[in-house]
GUKOL-490571 format. One record per residue (C-alpha): x, y, z. Coordinates in steps of 0.25 Angstrom, whole numbers, padded with zeros to 4 digits, always signed. Example, Ala and Ser with C-alpha at 12.3 -4.5 7.8 and 13.67 -1.06 7.14 Angstrom:
# residues 2
+0049-0018+0031+0055-0004+0029
//
This chain:
# residues 757
+0000+0000+0000+0005+0014-0004+0004+0024+0007+0012+0035+0000+0010+0043-0013+0024+0044-0018+0036+0047-0009+0030+0059-0001+0015+0058-0001+0006+0049+0006-0007+0043+0000-0019+0051+0003-0024+0048+0017-0011+0042+0022-0005+0046+0035+0009+0040+0036+0017+0039+0049+0031+0034+0046+0041+0029+0057+0050+0041+0059+0060+0037+0070+0062+0026+0080+0059+0034+0092+0061+0023+0103+0066+0009+0103+0064-0002+0113+0074-0013+0113+0069-0027+0118+0076-0040+0118+0069-0045+0105+0064-0033+0098+0066-0018+0096+0054-0009+0097+0054+0005+0090+0045+0016+0092+0044+0023+0078+0038+0036+0078+0032+0042+0065+0038+0055+0067+0051+0060+0073+0050+0063+0087+0056+0077+0090+0049+0080+0103+0039+0075+0112+0027+0080+0104+0031+0071+0093+0028+0059+0101+0013+0063+0101+0003+0057+0091+0006+0050+0078+0010+0035+0077+0022+0028+0081+0026+0014+0076+0032+0003+0085+0042-0005+0077+0047-0018+0084+0059-0025+0078+0061-0040+0082+0065-0053+0075+0057-0065+0073+0069-0073+0067+0084-0070+0066+0086-0062+0053+0072-0056+0054+0068-0043+0060+0053-0040+0062+0047-0026+0062+0034-0024+0069+0028-0010+0067+0016-0006+0075+0008+0007+0076-0004+0004+0085-0002-0008+0094-0016-0012+0099-0026-0007+0089-0026-0019+0080-0026-0034+0082-0013-0042+0082-0009-0044+0067-0007-0057+0060+0007-0060+0055+0014-0070+0046+0016-0083+0053+0031-0083+0058+0033-0097+0062+0048-0094+0064+0047-0082+0072+0053-0081+0086+0060-0072+0096+0074-0071+0091+0086-0063+0097+0089-0050+0091+0100-0040+0094+0096-0025+0097+0106-0014+0097+0100-0001+0102+0110+0010+0097+0110+0025+0097+0105+0027+0082+0098+0014+0080+0093+0001+0086+0096-0012+0079+0089-0026+0080+0096-0038+0074+0091-0052+0071+0101-0061+0065+0105-0055+0052+0096-0043+0052+0096-0030+0059+0086-0018+0060+0091-0004+0064+0081+0005+0070+0086+0020+0068+0084+0028+0080+0078+0042+0080+0072+0050+0069+0072+0043+0055+0065+0029+0055+0074+0017+0050+0074+0002+0051+0086-0004+0044+0086-0019+0042+0100-0024+0039+0109-0037+0039+0122-0032+0045+0125-0019+0038+0117-0022+0026+0104-0015+0026+0092-0023+0021+0081-0013+0022+0075-0001+0030+0063+0005+0035+0066+0019+0033+0060+0033+0031+0045+0031+0030+0046+0017+0030+0038+0012+0042+0025+0019+0042+0011+0019+0048+0000+0024+0038-0014+0029+0041-0023+0029+0029-0037+0031+0033-0047+0021+0028-0035+0012+0023-0030+0010+0037-0017+0011+0044-0005+0004+0039+0010+0002+0043+0020+0001+0032+0035-0002+0031+0044+0002+0020+0057-0006+0019+0068+0000+0010+0073-0007-0003+0087-0005-0008+0091-0002-0022+0090-0015-0030+0082-0022-0019+0070-0031-0024+0059-0037-0017+0053-0051-0018+0043-0060-0012+0030-0055-0005+0023-0068-0008+0019-0075-0021+0018-0063-0030+0017-0064-0045+0021-0050-0048+0036-0046-0051+0046-0054-0043+0053-0042-0038+0042-0034-0030+0048-0020-0030+0038-0010-0035+0026-0019-0031+0014-0017-0022+0012-0030-0015-0001-0033-0007+0001-0044+0003-0013-0050+0002-0016-0064-0003-0025-0064-0015-0030-0074-0025-0025-0066-0037-0017-0076-0046-0003-0074-0051-0006-0063-0061-0007-0051-0051-0001-0045-0039-0009-0053-0029-0003-0065-0022-0009-0078-0016+0004-0079-0007+0007-0066+0000+0020-0065+0008+0023-0051+0015+0038-0054+0013+0048-0049+0003+0062-0052+0000+0072-0043-0006+0085-0045-0014+0093-0038-0002+0092-0050+0006+0081-0048+0016+0066-0050+0017+0054-0043+0023+0042-0050+0029+0030-0042+0033+0024-0050+0044+0009-0047+0042-0002-0056+0039-0011-0046+0033-0010-0038+0020+0003-0031+0018+0006-0021+0007+0019-0020+0000+0025-0009-0008+0038-0015-0014+0045-0003-0019+0032+0002-0024+0028+0013-0014+0043+0017-0010+0052+0011-0021+0063+0008-0011+0055+0002-0001+0045-0010+0002+0033-0005+0009+0024-0015+0017+0012-0010+0024+0000-0016+0032-0013-0010+0037-0013-0009+0052-0005-0004+0064+0007-0013+0062+0017-0020+0053+0026-0031+0054+0038-0036+0046+0051-0044+0046+0064-0041+0039+0071-0054+0036+0086-0055+0033+0094-0062+0022+0103-0059+0017+0099-0069+0006+0085-0071+0001+0086-0086+0006+0089-0081+0019+0078-0071+0020+0068-0082+0015+0074-0091+0025+0072-0082+0037+0058-0078+0032+0054-0093+0032+0060-0096+0045+0051-0085+0050+0038-0088+0043+0040-0103+0041+0046-0113+0031+0039-0122+0021+0039-0137+0025+0044-0147+0014+0033-0150+0004+0032-0165+0001+0041-0170-0011+0029-0175-0019+0024-0160-0020+0035-0156-0028+0030-0165-0040+0020-0161-0050+0006-0157-0046-0005-0157-0056-0020-0152-0053-0034-0154-0059-0033-0139-0061-0044-0130-0056-0057-0128-0064-0054-0140-0074-0064-0152-0075-0058-0163-0067-0061-0175-0059-0055-0188-0055-0054-0193-0069-0047-0180-0073-0037-0180-0062-0034-0195-0065-0032-0192-0079-0022-0181-0077-0014-0189-0067-0014-0202-0076-0010-0194-0088+0002-0187-0081+0006-0201-0077+0005-0206-0091+0013-0195-0097+0023-0197-0086+0021-0184-0080+0025-0185-0065+0014-0180-0055+0014-0179-0040+0002-0172-0036-0012-0171-0041-0021-0159-0037-0036-0158-0037-0040-0143-0038-0053-0137-0033-0063-0145-0040-0060-0158-0033-0071-0152-0024-0085-0149-0029-0087-0135-0035-0093-0125-0025-0088-0133-0013-0074-0129-0011-0069-0133-0001-0077-0145+0004-0065-0154+0002-0074-0165-0004-0070-0171-0018-0080-0168-0029-0086-0182-0031-0091-0179-0045-0076-0179-0050-0069-0187-0039-0079-0198-0034-0069-0206-0026-0058-0196-0022-0051-0204-0012-0049-0216-0022-0045-0206-0032-0034-0200-0023-0029-0214-0020-0028-0217-0035-0020-0204-0037-0011-0207-0025-0008-0220-0031-0003-0213-0043+0007-0206-0034+0000-0193-0033-0002-0183-0022-0016-0176-0021-0018-0161-0019-0032-0155-0017-0036-0141-0019-0043-0134-0007-0045-0119-0002-0050-0113+0011-0064-0110+0006-0077-0117+0008-0088-0114-0002-0102-0112+0003-0106-0125-0004-0096-0133+0002-0101-0143+0013-0091-0138+0022-0096-0123+0021-0107-0125+0031-0098-0132+0041-0088-0121+0040-0098-0110+0043-0104-0117+0054-0091-0120+0061-0085-0106+0058-0074-0111+0050-0074-0100+0040-0069-0085+0039-0081-0077+0044-0086-0063+0041-0085-0053+0053-0100-0056+0056-0097-0070+0059-0102-0076+0046-0094-0084+0036-0086-0077+0026-0091-0081+0012-0086-0078-0002-0089-0082-0016-0075-0079-0021-0071-0094-0025-0081-0104-0019-0095-0098-0018-0099-0094-0004-0086-0100+0002-0080-0098+0016-0066-0097+0020-0060-0107+0031-0055-0099+0043-0042-0106+0046-0040-0097+0059-0051-0106+0065-0044-0119+0070-0057-0127+0068-0059-0122+0053-0045-0126+0050-0046-0140+0056-0059-0141+0048-0053-0137+0035-0041-0146+0038-0050-0158+0041-0056-0158+0027-0042-0158+0021-0038-0169+0031-0049-0177+0025-0044-0175+0011-0030-0179+0015-0036-0192+0020-0042-0195+0007-0030-0193-0001-0026-0178-0003-0012-0175-0001-0012-0160-0001-0020-0148-0004-0019-0136-0013-0023-0124-0004-0029-0114-0013-0034-0100-0011-0034-0093+0003-0032-0079-0003-0047-0075-0004-0048-0072+0011-0056-0060+0016-0049-0050+0023-0061-0042+0029-0074-0044+0034-0071-0058+0040-0066-0064+0053-0057-0076+0057-0059-0086+0068-0047-0082+0075-0050-0067+0073-0039-0064+0063-0039-0052+0055-0044-0055+0041-0035-0046+0034-0023-0052+0040-0029-0066+0038-0031-0064+0023-0016-0068+0020-0015-0078+0032-0027-0086+0028-0019-0093+0017-0008-0096+0027-0018-0102+0037-0025-0110+0026-0013-0117+0020-0008-0119+0034-0021-0127+0038-0019-0136+0026-0004-0138+0027-0005-0141+0042-0015-0152+0039-0007-0158+0028+0005-0158+0037-0003-0165+0047-0008-0176+0037+0002-0177+0027+0015-0173+0035+0026-0169+0026+0018-0170+0013+0010-0158+0017+0008-0148+0006-0002-0138+0001-0003-0131-0012-0006-0117-0008-0010-0104-0016-0011-0094-0005-0002-0091+0008+0005-0080+0015+0018-0078+0022+0023-0091+0029+0014-0099+0020+0027-0107+0015+0024-0116+0027+0013-0122+0020+0018-0126+0006+0016-0126-0006+0011-0114-0013+0007-0111-0028+0006-0099-0036-0009-0098-0038-0016-0094-0051-0007-0091-0063-0010-0090-0077-0005-0099-0088+0005-0090-0094+0020-0087-0094+0017-0074-0087+0010-0081-0076+0020-0092-0074+0031-0081-0072+0022-0074-0062+0020-0087-0055+0035-0088-0053+0036-0074-0048+0026-0078-0037+0034-0090-0034+0047-0082-0032+0040-0072-0024+0034-0083-0015+0046-0091-0013+0054-0078-0009+0044-0077+0003+0049-0091+0008+0039-0100+0001+0047-0113-0002+0038-0119-0012+0029-0114-0023+0021-0118-0035+0012-0113-0046+0002-0119-0057+0010-0125-0068+0004-0119-0081-0003-0108-0074-0017-0109-0067-0026-0100-0076-0027-0102-0091-0022-0114-0100-0006-0113-0101+0000-0113-0115+0009-0125-0117+0022-0116-0115+0017-0110-0102+0013-0124-0097+0026-0130-0100+0035-0119-0095+0026-0119-0082+0028-0134-0080+0043-0131-0079+0041-0119-0070+0032-0128-0061+0040-0140-0060+0052-0131-0056+0044-0126-0045+0043-0132-0031+0029-0137-0033+0023-0140-0047+0008-0140-0050+0000-0141-0063-0012-0133-0061-0022-0125-0069-0036-0118-0068-0045-0121-0079-0036-0131-0087-0028-0143-0084-0013-0142-0082-0010-0156-0087+0002-0155-0097-0004-0164-0109-0016-0154-0110-0005-0143-0114+0004-0151-0123+0012-0164-0123+0025-0156-0121+0020-0151-0107+0019-0166-0103+0034-0167-0106+0038-0154-0099+0030-0158-0087+0036-0172-0086+0051-0166-0088+0049-0155-0077+0041-0164-0067+0052-0174-0068+0063-0164-0067+0057-0159-0054+0056-0173-0049+0071-0174-0051+0074-0161-0045+0066-0165-0032+0079-0169-0024+0084-0155-0026+0070-0148-0025+0066-0155-0013+0079-0152-0006+0077-0138-0009+0063-0139-0004+0068-0145+0009+0078-0133+0010+0067-0123+0009+0060-0129+0021+0072-0127+0029+0077-0113+0024+0065-0107+0018+0072-0104+0005+0062-0108-0006+0063-0119-0016+0060-0109-0027+0069-0097-0026+0070-0084-0033+0083-0081-0040+0085-0070-0030+0084-0080-0019+0094-0089-0024+0104-0078-0030+0102-0066-0021+0116-0060-0025+0113-0061-0040+0106-0048-0044+0101-0054-0057+0092-0063-0048+0085-0052-0041+0074-0050-0051+0073-0064-0057+0059-0070-0057+0058-0080-0069+0067-0090-0063+0070-0096-0049+0078-0107-0042+0073-0120-0036+0083-0121-0024+0097-0115-0027+0101-0125-0038+0090-0124-0048+0086-0112-0057+0073-0112-0064+0069-0102-0075+0055-0105-0080+0052-0102-0095+0041-0091-0097+0041-0091-0112+0034-0099-0123+0047-0099-0131+0055-0105-0119+0064-0093-0118+0068-0090-0104+0079-0081-0098+0086-0086-0085+0096-0080-0076+0107-0089-0071+0115-0084-0059+0130-0085-0057+0136-0099-0059+0135-0110-0070+0121-0115-0071+0116-0128-0077+0103-0131-0084+0097-0142-0076+0091-0149-0089+0101-0147-0099+0114-0146-0091+0118-0133-0099+0127-0123-0091+0125-0108-0090+0133-0098-0083+0125-0089-0073+0125-0075-0070+0117-0072-0083+0104-0073-0090+0101-0084-0101+0090-0084-0111+0086-0098-0114+0075-0106-0121+0069-0119-0116+0060-0129-0121+0049-0134-0113+0058-0146-0107+0068-0136-0102+0069-0123-0094+0080-0115-0087+0083-0124-0075+0097-0122-0070+0105-0128-0059+0114-0119-0051+0129-0120-0051+0135-0127-0039+0122-0134-0036+0118-0149-0034+0104-0153-0038+0099-0166-0033+0092-0173-0045+0082-0184-0042+0080-0198-0048+0065-0196-0048+0057-0190-0060+0042-0195-0057+0039-0189-0044+0045-0179-0035+0046-0187-0022+0056-0198-0022+0069-0202-0016+0078-0190-0019+0090-0197-0013+0091-0208-0023+0096-0207-0037+0100-0193-0035+0108-0185-0044+0116-0173-0038+0117-0164-0050+0129-0155-0048+0129-0141-0056+0141-0133-0058+0148-0136-0045+0160-0127-0043+0173-0134-0041+0176-0136-0026+0161-0133-0022+0151-0141-0014+0136-0141-0015+0127-0147-0005+0114-0155-0008+0102-0160-0001+0091-0170-0004+0078-0171+0004+0069-0183+0003+0054-0183+0001+0053-0185+0016+0059-0171+0018+0071-0176+0024+0085-0173+0019+0089-0186+0011+0104-0182+0008+0113-0170+0009+0127-0169+0003+0137-0161-0005+0142-0161-0019+0156-0155-0021+0166-0153-0033+0181-0154-0034+0185-0152-0049+0178-0163-0056+0175-0171-0044+0162-0171-0037+0158-0176-0024+0145-0178-0018+0143-0182-0003+0130-0185+0004+0132-0180+0018+0118-0183+0023+0108-0194+0019+0110-0202+0007+0109-0202-0008+0107-0215-0016+0111-0218-0031+0115-0203-0033+0125-0196-0041+0131-0183-0046+0128-0176-0059+0137-0165-0064+0134-0159-0078+0125-0171-0082+0136-0181-0078+0133-0191-0067+0142-0197-0057+0141-0212-0053+0129-0215-0045+0131-0216-0030+0123-0226-0023+0122-0223-0008+0135-0217-0006+0136-0203+0001+0147-0198-0008+0150-0197-0023+0163-0192-0029+0163-0190-0044+0173-0184-0054+0166-0178-0066+0174-0182-0079
//
């Protein structure tokens, strides 16, 4: 929200009160409390009237400084904040000097300037990260638009801003206005299903605005050298998170807000769905599955979308017996084919659903302020919305899902959760509906995921569309409603890069696009992109996404890239496991992986899967693509071609290829399995070595499908002699591969020494 009219003027009706000086400071063991006056205090008369701001500096985690700003302390209900599962009381160092007071937590410090002239300076050592400076911290009164608190943190020359949730607008957020409110807007606009009030910059720090309710960001768009964030009300809370690298920032962010558990290995295989409004029944689903098998197209998960339930009755959690007369027997047959089963759900109950009257009677739905059930026609006619702040409603909802799990479902697609009213309603626990709007999606996914953990154990996974900050604790998330065009494919990638930059380890999207009917080139290029993502799903709206309905070559492309992903699973699953321990996502922006390379600061059409694999999707019908390779000698994973990095390349690829490069000085564990994603990664493993420097060593890890480390080791080189040593666990029937030449196979030995001729 813009409060000013240019540099000097205010918007009509705005009264702005800016922090002008740190008038008084209180030093406590764990915090520094600052009384900030909104005008310089020259004499006693200046202490009368006018607002002051209380600024409390503390640390919920080493390397993180929390700033809590408050105007009135008792005139509003306690605010809802982002779940911070890792927060605690941590020791800080406070030095109260003559001209400034400094609070230090781990690698980060904040200096509070004493006397006239407001300034908070955040730094790592002597390096300044950002500042709250002149007219940065403000209390705004705007008549009917309410009171607001805003902060403005400085941007340095060349500083770029990233993140703020799954945003499909330009990857670099400078110049944008970002409204932090979950909406069902699709991928073609500035709205987002997954808002996260966190931004990362290429100067090696991040800022998390610790608010549940809507936050308005002006990213270099009101003051071009500042990021402004504001919230209606009498307070504002935010955290500045130290780096110095993007990985360290995201690591601290997820240590604070929670990390993702490891999704089951089978979930990394190909998912296929019935699509949305297409005509389907048991015969249709079975035909798709059998035809995939006949064409030797590996399939891991089959998903039944909305119309597995009867129309007008979503959700009643009952199979539509007209199309699925014996669902339990059908699911047994599908399981016998080696498939997992996903079912579509949402948190709404239509008026025609048999569960509606029960929910109304028991008070399980969000209510209007007059005590009656809130209803809307925006989706299912007359639908109500489950109130997950009511423990009984949550248990009731979970009970119906428990029944579906008992009859053969393996997981759920938790769709919707954005069309939640923000006014005129009340929650069971009394939560403010404005602040609950974004948190609702979090509670919805948590309710489903916790049930799956209880019943399925480590196989728990949801396929969620909406979420909020800390939602990475309930994986996996997909990108929502995209169009069947190259442009939409590119905007989906920007959304994924923005979301993973906010600590979300796993992300997916609809291969081929959701709306429309993809042209063959779009479909085949999206297959490549989809299979080189953490999770891969064929899904559409009004048309099926099975490849033979596009063209025969699409079957070949799907077969090649599905099998390729399966062979990469030893590497990918190890990186997925690493993400659960460090918070660094599987899919990484080029900036995250190469923060010192200035060419990577704006790249949004390529990314890395872990540190060893670079992926550049093709967004043209001709197959032309531009790819940037950072410093070093890179190897095309499929062709073996070598290219020197530190420069751009323009390439042309057929549909069975794409820019897919192995990084120099890397070891990629290559699996023996091609037909499914979950197999014994430690048997028949090929350790593919890429451009290992003479005298260098590279560690490798393999994680089994049980989520435990199966093997760890080191590959080193001296001249033409390569040595591989397994230091933990075991590999069986394994070998080395250097430039396509393979060493003799090692049985159960823990070491392999090989001289490349």
